[in-house]
VMD Tcl script that builds the backbone (N, CA, C; Angstrom):
set m [mol new atoms 411]
animate dup $m
set s [atomselect $m all]
$s set {name element resname resid chain x y z} {
  {N N MET 1 A 128.813 107.302 105.335}
  {CA C MET 1 A 128.664 106.789 106.358}
  {C C MET 1 A 127.741 105.919 105.802}
  {N N THR 2 A 127.992 104.679 106.329}
  {CA C THR 2 A 126.952 103.408 105.615}
  {C C THR 2 A 125.714 103.433 106.921}
  {N N THR 3 A 124.662 103.125 106.106}
  {CA C THR 3 A 123.303 103.200 106.830}
  {C C THR 3 A 123.053 102.036 107.829}
  {N N GLY 4 A 123.877 100.976 107.875}
  {CA C GLY 4 A 123.746 100.010 108.568}
  {C C GLY 4 A 122.509 99.119 108.110}
  {N N VAL 5 A 121.894 99.307 107.313}
  {CA C VAL 5 A 120.930 98.319 106.514}
  {C C VAL 5 A 121.558 97.359 105.527}
  {N N ARG 6 A 121.318 95.938 105.709}
  {CA C ARG 6 A 121.644 94.960 104.932}
  {C C ARG 6 A 120.382 94.366 104.167}
  {N N LEU 7 A 120.140 94.542 102.935}
  {CA C LEU 7 A 119.125 93.823 102.329}
  {C C LEU 7 A 119.464 92.401 101.872}
  {N N ILE 8 A 118.722 91.543 102.187}
  {CA C ILE 8 A 119.008 90.002 101.923}
  {C C ILE 8 A 118.084 89.528 100.958}
  {N N ARG 9 A 118.642 89.046 100.178}
  {CA C ARG 9 A 118.105 88.032 99.097}
  {C C ARG 9 A 118.226 86.430 99.238}
  {N N ASN 10 A 117.426 85.646 98.478}
  {CA C ASN 10 A 117.584 84.073 98.735}
  {C C ASN 10 A 117.212 83.727 97.428}
  {N N ASP 11 A 118.693 82.810 97.099}
  {CA C ASP 11 A 118.182 82.219 95.640}
  {C C ASP 11 A 117.397 81.129 95.615}
  {N N GLN 12 A 116.698 80.809 97.032}
  {CA C GLN 12 A 115.796 79.804 96.763}
  {C C GLN 12 A 114.431 80.355 96.654}
  {N N LEU 13 A 114.150 81.685 96.388}
  {CA C LEU 13 A 113.013 82.524 96.230}
  {C C LEU 13 A 112.944 83.055 94.735}
  {N N ALA 14 A 111.787 83.446 94.371}
  {CA C ALA 14 A 111.777 84.246 92.878}
  {C C ALA 14 A 112.712 85.186 92.822}
  {N N GLN 15 A 113.498 85.289 91.845}
  {CA C GLN 15 A 114.633 86.583 91.612}
  {C C GLN 15 A 113.560 87.522 90.891}
  {N N THR 16 A 112.405 87.518 90.350}
  {CA C THR 16 A 111.794 88.581 89.585}
  {C C THR 16 A 111.209 89.527 90.541}
  {N N VAL 17 A 111.142 89.592 91.628}
  {CA C VAL 17 A 110.569 90.394 92.578}
  {C C VAL 17 A 111.569 91.945 92.413}
  {N N GLU 18 A 110.767 92.995 92.647}
  {CA C GLU 18 A 111.432 94.206 92.782}
  {C C GLU 18 A 112.113 94.676 94.174}
  {N N TYR 19 A 112.041 93.764 94.892}
  {CA C TYR 19 A 112.485 94.171 96.392}
  {C C TYR 19 A 113.239 92.909 96.952}
  {N N ALA 20 A 113.930 93.182 98.054}
  {CA C ALA 20 A 114.521 92.203 98.897}
  {C C ALA 20 A 113.501 91.462 99.796}
  {N N TYR 21 A 113.785 90.373 100.090}
  {CA C TYR 21 A 112.836 89.577 100.682}
  {C C TYR 21 A 112.860 89.702 102.340}
  {N N ALA 22 A 114.068 90.501 102.778}
  {CA C ALA 22 A 114.278 90.636 104.176}
  {C C ALA 22 A 115.438 91.752 104.222}
  {N N ALA 23 A 115.548 92.551 105.332}
  {CA C ALA 23 A 116.387 93.497 105.759}
  {C C ALA 23 A 117.232 93.258 107.134}
  {N N ALA 24 A 118.267 93.455 107.247}
  {CA C ALA 24 A 118.956 93.285 108.607}
  {C C ALA 24 A 119.539 94.630 109.101}
  {N N VAL 25 A 119.707 94.896 110.487}
  {CA C VAL 25 A 120.451 95.893 110.915}
  {C C VAL 25 A 121.228 95.496 112.152}
  {N N ASP 26 A 122.383 95.866 112.300}
  {CA C ASP 26 A 123.250 95.681 113.352}
  {C C ASP 26 A 122.954 96.733 114.331}
  {N N ALA 27 A 123.073 96.478 115.453}
  {CA C ALA 27 A 123.021 97.448 116.593}
  {C C ALA 27 A 124.404 98.019 116.865}
  {N N PRO 28 A 124.511 99.303 117.297}
  {CA C PRO 28 A 123.313 99.924 117.864}
  {C C PRO 28 A 122.714 100.882 116.802}
  {N N MET 29 A 121.492 100.829 116.815}
  {CA C MET 29 A 120.837 101.768 115.799}
  {C C MET 29 A 119.515 102.270 116.529}
  {N N ARG 30 A 119.166 103.605 115.915}
  {CA C ARG 30 A 118.046 104.111 116.333}
  {C C ARG 30 A 116.720 103.869 115.261}
  {N N ALA 31 A 115.713 103.216 115.753}
  {CA C ALA 31 A 114.458 102.907 114.874}
  {C C ALA 31 A 113.710 104.230 114.720}
  {N N ILE 32 A 113.043 104.327 113.488}
  {CA C ILE 32 A 112.141 105.600 113.098}
  {C C ILE 32 A 110.810 104.872 112.493}
  {N N TRP 33 A 109.904 104.907 113.110}
  {CA C TRP 33 A 108.344 104.672 112.562}
  {C C TRP 33 A 107.906 105.978 111.871}
  {N N VAL 34 A 107.600 105.828 110.479}
  {CA C VAL 34 A 107.088 106.991 110.058}
  {C C VAL 34 A 105.541 106.658 109.597}
  {N N ALA 35 A 104.700 107.495 110.061}
  {CA C ALA 35 A 103.265 107.472 109.940}
  {C C ALA 35 A 103.153 107.228 108.333}
  {N N GLY 36 A 102.229 106.736 107.928}
  {CA C GLY 36 A 101.656 106.884 106.467}
  {C C GLY 36 A 101.866 108.058 105.898}
  {N N ALA 37 A 102.591 108.135 104.669}
  {CA C ALA 37 A 102.746 109.178 104.011}
  {C C ALA 37 A 101.612 109.691 102.977}
  {N N CYS 38 A 101.095 110.735 103.031}
  {CA C CYS 38 A 99.695 111.056 102.258}
  {C C CYS 38 A 100.041 111.828 101.097}
  {N N PRO 39 A 98.938 111.924 100.061}
  {CA C PRO 39 A 99.245 112.972 99.001}
  {C C PRO 39 A 98.897 114.338 99.278}
  {N N LEU 40 A 99.112 114.905 100.373}
  {CA C LEU 40 A 98.809 116.272 101.043}
  {C C LEU 40 A 99.751 117.314 100.753}
  {N N ASP 41 A 99.277 118.616 100.159}
  {CA C ASP 41 A 100.384 119.652 100.090}
  {C C ASP 41 A 100.478 120.310 101.399}
  {N N ILE 42 A 101.079 121.203 101.373}
  {CA C ILE 42 A 101.585 122.078 102.620}
  {C C ILE 42 A 100.260 122.475 103.537}
  {N N ASP 43 A 99.298 122.708 102.704}
  {CA C ASP 43 A 97.835 123.257 103.197}
  {C C ASP 43 A 97.087 122.045 103.440}
  {N N GLY 44 A 97.262 120.891 103.545}
  {CA C GLY 44 A 96.580 119.652 103.859}
  {C C GLY 44 A 95.488 119.425 102.560}
  {N N GLU 45 A 95.756 120.068 101.542}
  {CA C GLU 45 A 94.792 119.535 100.499}
  {C C GLU 45 A 95.415 118.382 99.634}
  {N N THR 46 A 94.482 117.247 99.093}
  {CA C THR 46 A 94.790 116.295 98.516}
  {C C THR 46 A 95.220 116.693 97.125}
  {N N VAL 47 A 96.436 116.306 96.640}
  {CA C VAL 47 A 96.995 116.815 95.151}
  {C C VAL 47 A 96.587 115.730 94.354}
  {N N ALA 48 A 96.658 116.047 93.061}
  {CA C ALA 48 A 96.655 115.066 91.780}
  {C C ALA 48 A 95.261 114.268 92.208}
  {N N VAL 49 A 94.116 114.898 92.298}
  {CA C VAL 49 A 92.789 113.891 92.524}
  {C C VAL 49 A 92.706 113.159 90.979}
  {N N GLY 50 A 92.382 111.764 91.719}
  {CA C GLY 50 A 92.013 111.060 90.449}
  {C C GLY 50 A 93.455 110.282 89.647}
  {N N ASP 51 A 94.673 110.766 90.159}
  {CA C ASP 51 A 95.818 110.389 89.429}
  {C C ASP 51 A 96.655 109.483 90.322}
  {N N TYR 52 A 96.817 108.290 90.293}
  {CA C TYR 52 A 97.587 107.454 91.088}
  {C C TYR 52 A 99.277 107.879 91.177}
  {N N ALA 53 A 99.678 107.855 89.818}
  {CA C ALA 53 A 101.102 108.395 89.865}
  {C C ALA 53 A 101.330 109.644 90.514}
  {N N GLY 54 A 100.625 110.740 90.179}
  {CA C GLY 54 A 100.549 111.997 90.730}
  {C C GLY 54 A 100.741 112.174 92.195}
  {N N GLN 55 A 99.536 111.336 93.050}
  {CA C GLN 55 A 99.768 111.262 94.069}
  {C C GLN 55 A 100.764 110.463 94.780}
  {N N ALA 56 A 101.360 109.387 93.989}
  {CA C ALA 56 A 102.392 108.717 94.387}
  {C C ALA 56 A 103.603 109.608 94.659}
  {N N HIS 57 A 103.653 110.381 93.690}
  {CA C HIS 57 A 105.027 111.368 93.865}
  {C C HIS 57 A 104.937 112.402 94.903}
  {N N GLN 58 A 103.681 112.842 95.193}
  {CA C GLN 58 A 103.422 113.603 96.492}
  {C C GLN 58 A 103.812 112.766 97.670}
  {N N VAL 59 A 103.353 111.339 97.951}
  {CA C VAL 59 A 103.683 110.548 98.925}
  {C C VAL 59 A 105.036 110.461 99.047}
  {N N MET 60 A 105.760 110.288 98.074}
  {CA C MET 60 A 107.180 110.033 98.251}
  {C C MET 60 A 107.961 111.313 98.500}
  {N N ARG 61 A 107.655 112.514 97.897}
  {CA C ARG 61 A 108.158 113.646 98.642}
  {C C ARG 61 A 108.013 113.990 100.042}
  {N N ASN 62 A 106.890 113.548 100.361}
  {CA C ASN 62 A 106.153 113.789 101.880}
  {C C ASN 62 A 106.984 112.632 102.848}
  {N N LEU 63 A 107.110 111.738 102.356}
  {CA C LEU 63 A 108.016 110.624 103.133}
  {C C LEU 63 A 109.375 111.020 103.318}
  {N N VAL 64 A 110.111 111.513 102.009}
  {CA C VAL 64 A 111.429 112.091 102.166}
  {C C VAL 64 A 111.393 113.152 103.374}
  {N N THR 65 A 110.519 114.047 103.104}
  {CA C THR 65 A 110.601 115.269 104.094}
  {C C THR 65 A 110.560 114.601 105.864}
  {N N ALA 66 A 109.410 113.821 105.865}
  {CA C ALA 66 A 109.322 113.143 107.225}
  {C C ALA 66 A 110.471 112.526 107.741}
  {N N LEU 67 A 111.204 111.564 106.795}
  {CA C LEU 67 A 112.430 111.046 107.100}
  {C C LEU 67 A 113.508 111.898 107.612}
  {N N GLU 68 A 113.855 113.124 106.821}
  {CA C GLU 68 A 114.615 114.161 106.789}
  {C C GLU 68 A 114.393 114.712 108.111}
  {N N GLY 69 A 113.094 114.916 108.721}
  {CA C GLY 69 A 112.890 115.577 110.037}
  {C C GLY 69 A 113.483 114.558 111.224}
  {N N ALA 70 A 113.435 113.407 110.831}
  {CA C ALA 70 A 113.955 112.314 111.917}
  {C C ALA 70 A 115.578 112.142 111.831}
  {N N GLY 71 A 116.133 112.863 110.974}
  {CA C GLY 71 A 117.524 112.682 110.621}
  {C C GLY 71 A 117.731 111.416 109.540}
  {N N ALA 72 A 116.760 110.945 108.771}
  {CA C ALA 72 A 117.295 109.789 107.994}
  {C C ALA 72 A 116.696 110.256 106.478}
  {N N SER 73 A 117.168 109.203 105.462}
  {CA C SER 73 A 116.756 109.244 104.348}
  {C C SER 73 A 116.347 107.944 103.749}
  {N N LEU 74 A 115.862 107.853 102.705}
  {CA C LEU 74 A 115.101 106.912 102.106}
  {C C LEU 74 A 116.272 105.526 101.919}
  {N N THR 75 A 117.619 105.992 101.823}
  {CA C THR 75 A 118.351 104.572 102.015}
  {C C THR 75 A 118.458 104.074 103.619}
  {N N ASP 76 A 117.894 104.609 104.398}
  {CA C ASP 76 A 117.774 104.179 105.813}
  {C C ASP 76 A 116.569 103.170 106.066}
  {N N VAL 77 A 115.727 103.155 105.050}
  {CA C VAL 77 A 114.241 102.657 105.505}
  {C C VAL 77 A 114.742 100.998 105.288}
  {N N VAL 78 A 114.211 100.452 106.155}
  {CA C VAL 78 A 114.152 98.967 106.055}
  {C C VAL 78 A 113.001 98.179 105.747}
  {N N LYS 79 A 111.761 98.860 105.606}
  {CA C LYS 79 A 110.389 98.161 105.483}
  {C C LYS 79 A 109.555 99.165 105.085}
  {N N THR 80 A 108.734 98.943 104.116}
  {CA C THR 80 A 107.626 100.032 103.414}
  {C C THR 80 A 106.477 98.967 103.371}
  {N N THR 81 A 105.298 99.819 103.383}
  {CA C THR 81 A 103.971 99.353 102.883}
  {C C THR 81 A 103.230 100.426 102.045}
  {N N VAL 82 A 103.014 99.928 100.924}
  {CA C VAL 82 A 102.278 100.665 100.046}
  {C C VAL 82 A 100.837 100.500 99.904}
  {N N TYR 83 A 100.153 101.478 100.105}
  {CA C TYR 83 A 98.657 101.340 100.136}
  {C C TYR 83 A 98.075 102.054 98.910}
  {N N VAL 84 A 97.167 101.518 98.073}
  {CA C VAL 84 A 96.669 101.791 97.004}
  {C C VAL 84 A 95.000 101.696 96.937}
  {N N ALA 85 A 94.271 102.649 97.010}
  {CA C ALA 85 A 92.932 102.902 97.093}
  {C C ALA 85 A 92.221 102.177 95.665}
  {N N SER 86 A 92.321 100.756 95.477}
  {CA C SER 86 A 91.608 100.240 94.211}
  {C C SER 86 A 91.798 98.796 94.291}
  {N N SER 87 A 91.008 98.356 93.550}
  {CA C SER 87 A 90.784 96.592 93.534}
  {C C SER 87 A 91.485 96.326 91.950}
  {N N LYS 88 A 92.145 97.264 91.247}
  {CA C LYS 88 A 92.684 97.023 90.098}
  {C C LYS 88 A 94.192 96.894 90.139}
  {N N GLN 89 A 94.679 95.820 89.535}
  {CA C GLN 89 A 96.161 95.718 89.791}
  {C C GLN 89 A 96.979 96.976 88.951}
  {N N GLU 90 A 96.438 97.389 87.668}
  {CA C GLU 90 A 97.159 98.239 86.874}
  {C C GLU 90 A 97.279 99.745 87.729}
  {N N ASP 91 A 96.379 99.874 88.668}
  {CA C ASP 91 A 96.463 100.966 89.604}
  {C C ASP 91 A 97.530 100.887 90.671}
  {N N LEU 92 A 97.393 99.758 91.357}
  {CA C LEU 92 A 98.711 99.299 92.007}
  {C C LEU 92 A 99.891 99.512 91.591}
  {N N VAL 93 A 100.175 99.114 90.226}
  {CA C VAL 93 A 101.383 99.052 89.409}
  {C C VAL 93 A 101.832 100.483 89.486}
  {N N LYS 94 A 100.584 101.774 88.862}
  {CA C LYS 94 A 101.178 102.742 88.582}
  {C C LYS 94 A 101.647 103.603 89.995}
  {N N ALA 95 A 101.342 103.051 90.964}
  {CA C ALA 95 A 101.772 103.778 92.151}
  {C C ALA 95 A 103.083 103.131 92.299}
  {N N TRP 96 A 103.246 101.791 92.392}
  {CA C TRP 96 A 104.305 101.017 92.700}
  {C C TRP 96 A 105.632 101.583 91.659}
  {N N GLN 97 A 105.183 101.969 90.425}
  {CA C GLN 97 A 106.384 102.329 89.727}
  {C C GLN 97 A 106.929 103.645 90.188}
  {N N VAL 98 A 106.199 104.588 90.714}
  {CA C VAL 98 A 106.577 105.819 91.004}
  {C C VAL 98 A 107.365 105.513 92.525}
  {N N TYR 99 A 106.809 104.546 93.305}
  {CA C TYR 99 A 107.470 104.234 94.509}
  {C C TYR 99 A 109.081 103.835 94.139}
  {N N ARG 100 A 109.208 103.017 93.088}
  {CA C ARG 100 A 110.438 102.128 92.854}
  {C C ARG 100 A 111.281 103.246 92.465}
  {N N GLU 101 A 110.735 104.221 91.491}
  {CA C GLU 101 A 111.615 105.551 91.058}
  {C C GLU 101 A 112.329 106.091 92.020}
  {N N TYR 102 A 111.671 106.483 93.245}
  {CA C TYR 102 A 112.351 107.091 94.261}
  {C C TYR 102 A 113.155 106.179 95.107}
  {N N MET 103 A 112.807 104.925 95.377}
  {CA C MET 103 A 113.550 104.328 96.156}
  {C C MET 103 A 114.859 103.665 95.455}
  {N N GLY 104 A 115.004 103.708 94.015}
  {CA C GLY 104 A 116.038 103.121 93.318}
  {C C GLY 104 A 116.660 101.891 93.731}
  {N N GLU 105 A 117.830 102.005 93.603}
  {CA C GLU 105 A 118.724 100.500 94.081}
  {C C GLU 105 A 118.238 100.062 95.491}
  {N N HIS 106 A 117.779 100.925 96.478}
  {CA C HIS 106 A 117.488 100.419 97.778}
  {C C HIS 106 A 116.056 99.802 97.575}
  {N N ASP 107 A 116.275 98.709 97.305}
  {CA C ASP 107 A 114.702 97.893 96.939}
  {C C ASP 107 A 114.441 97.239 98.362}
  {N N VAL 108 A 114.220 97.829 99.502}
  {CA C VAL 108 A 113.769 97.285 100.604}
  {C C VAL 108 A 112.714 96.282 100.664}
  {N N PRO 109 A 112.348 95.343 101.447}
  {CA C PRO 109 A 111.229 94.790 101.570}
  {C C PRO 109 A 109.863 95.494 101.608}
  {N N SER 110 A 109.110 95.196 101.041}
  {CA C SER 110 A 107.753 95.884 100.975}
  {C C SER 110 A 106.557 95.230 100.640}
  {N N THR 111 A 105.499 95.573 101.087}
  {CA C THR 111 A 104.211 95.114 100.847}
  {C C THR 111 A 103.460 95.812 100.030}
  {N N LEU 112 A 102.818 95.500 98.976}
  {CA C LEU 112 A 101.945 96.602 97.997}
  {C C LEU 112 A 100.475 95.750 98.080}
  {N N LEU 113 A 99.671 96.681 98.648}
  {CA C LEU 113 A 98.217 96.193 98.521}
  {C C LEU 113 A 97.189 97.200 97.986}
  {N N GLY 114 A 96.147 96.522 97.479}
  {CA C GLY 114 A 94.825 97.523 97.188}
  {C C GLY 114 A 94.040 97.386 98.391}
  {N N VAL 115 A 93.162 98.601 98.789}
  {CA C VAL 115 A 92.652 98.779 100.101}
  {C C VAL 115 A 91.238 99.354 99.514}
  {N N THR 116 A 90.373 99.319 100.120}
  {CA C THR 116 A 89.089 99.929 99.743}
  {C C THR 116 A 88.893 101.255 99.902}
  {N N VAL 117 A 89.531 102.071 100.955}
  {CA C VAL 117 A 89.548 103.624 101.229}
  {C C VAL 117 A 90.466 103.920 102.027}
  {N N LEU 118 A 91.233 105.096 101.701}
  {CA C LEU 118 A 92.122 105.596 102.767}
  {C C LEU 118 A 91.428 106.929 103.320}
  {N N GLY 119 A 92.268 107.440 104.275}
  {CA C GLY 119 A 91.693 108.300 105.211}
  {C C GLY 119 A 91.433 109.944 104.825}
  {N N TYR 120 A 91.980 110.359 103.838}
  {CA C TYR 120 A 91.735 111.855 103.318}
  {C C TYR 120 A 90.625 111.463 102.139}
  {N N ASN 121 A 89.902 112.701 101.848}
  {CA C ASN 121 A 88.993 112.868 100.621}
  {C C ASN 121 A 89.885 112.578 99.597}
  {N N ASP 122 A 89.618 111.850 98.611}
  {CA C ASP 122 A 90.154 111.973 97.426}
  {C C ASP 122 A 91.534 111.107 97.420}
  {N N GLN 123 A 91.996 110.506 98.511}
  {CA C GLN 123 A 93.302 110.049 98.888}
  {C C GLN 123 A 93.191 108.535 97.954}
  {N N LEU 124 A 94.305 108.506 97.303}
  {CA C LEU 124 A 94.527 107.074 96.500}
  {C C LEU 124 A 95.485 106.307 96.771}
  {N N VAL 125 A 96.860 106.848 97.417}
  {CA C VAL 125 A 98.120 106.305 97.704}
  {C C VAL 125 A 98.283 106.590 98.959}
  {N N GLU 126 A 99.271 105.965 99.875}
  {CA C GLU 126 A 99.577 105.956 101.110}
  {C C GLU 126 A 101.139 105.053 101.340}
  {N N VAL 127 A 102.170 105.616 101.899}
  {CA C VAL 127 A 103.335 104.902 102.071}
  {C C VAL 127 A 103.623 104.950 103.326}
  {N N GLU 128 A 103.739 103.786 104.224}
  {CA C GLU 128 A 104.420 103.839 105.505}
  {C C GLU 128 A 105.705 103.325 105.587}
  {N N ALA 129 A 106.524 103.676 106.423}
  {CA C ALA 129 A 107.873 102.925 106.361}
  {C C ALA 129 A 108.416 102.890 107.659}
  {N N VAL 130 A 109.440 102.080 107.807}
  {CA C VAL 130 A 110.343 101.864 108.994}
  {C C VAL 130 A 111.754 102.102 108.791}
  {N N ALA 131 A 112.618 103.012 109.272}
  {CA C ALA 131 A 113.972 103.435 109.189}
  {C C ALA 131 A 114.808 103.151 110.258}
  {N N VAL 132 A 116.184 103.087 110.009}
  {CA C VAL 132 A 117.008 103.239 111.011}
  {C C VAL 132 A 118.336 103.922 110.904}
  {N N ILE 133 A 118.747 104.402 111.655}
  {CA C ILE 133 A 120.116 105.090 111.614}
  {C C ILE 133 A 120.831 104.920 112.741}
  {N N PRO 134 A 122.116 105.125 112.459}
  {CA C PRO 134 A 123.028 105.053 113.769}
  {C C PRO 134 A 122.644 105.491 115.017}
  {N N GLY 135 A 122.655 104.855 116.123}
  {CA C GLY 135 A 122.401 105.294 117.409}
  {C C GLY 135 A 123.462 105.715 118.314}
  {N N SER 136 A 123.158 106.262 119.410}
  {CA C SER 136 A 124.360 106.347 120.393}
  {C C SER 136 A 124.876 105.118 121.134}
  {N N GLU 137 A 125.731 105.231 121.421}
  {CA C GLU 137 A 126.570 103.914 121.873}
  {C C GLU 137 A 126.353 104.056 123.658}
}
mol reanalyze $m
mol bondsrecalc $m
mol representation Tube
mol addrep $m
């Protein structure tokens, strides 16, 4: 089954970025908005305290689980936002590299940004997503 997601690139824009500039979905589709996936384990504890990459792995595992609960997968994602609690670009890159590992060839439009603080104690990384899956006609 195809996901219905078309990633759009434009040769008038920089080709060095690791994401498509836009995504399009043909109807009928069902949209899924996923709350920011956090680096929490099943008991609600923050994992990998102080480790951007370690937290990004947990975040992405949690994102996959949340998507599965809605009947979707990472290849159904059309947009993400990656939040990293840091003002240092190298910390953002650590989280981004893990994110890209999970997304693979599905390089959807995404925004990566550094923020002052995230919601849970010791939280460094969060990823929110929008996905689409075939809807009923």
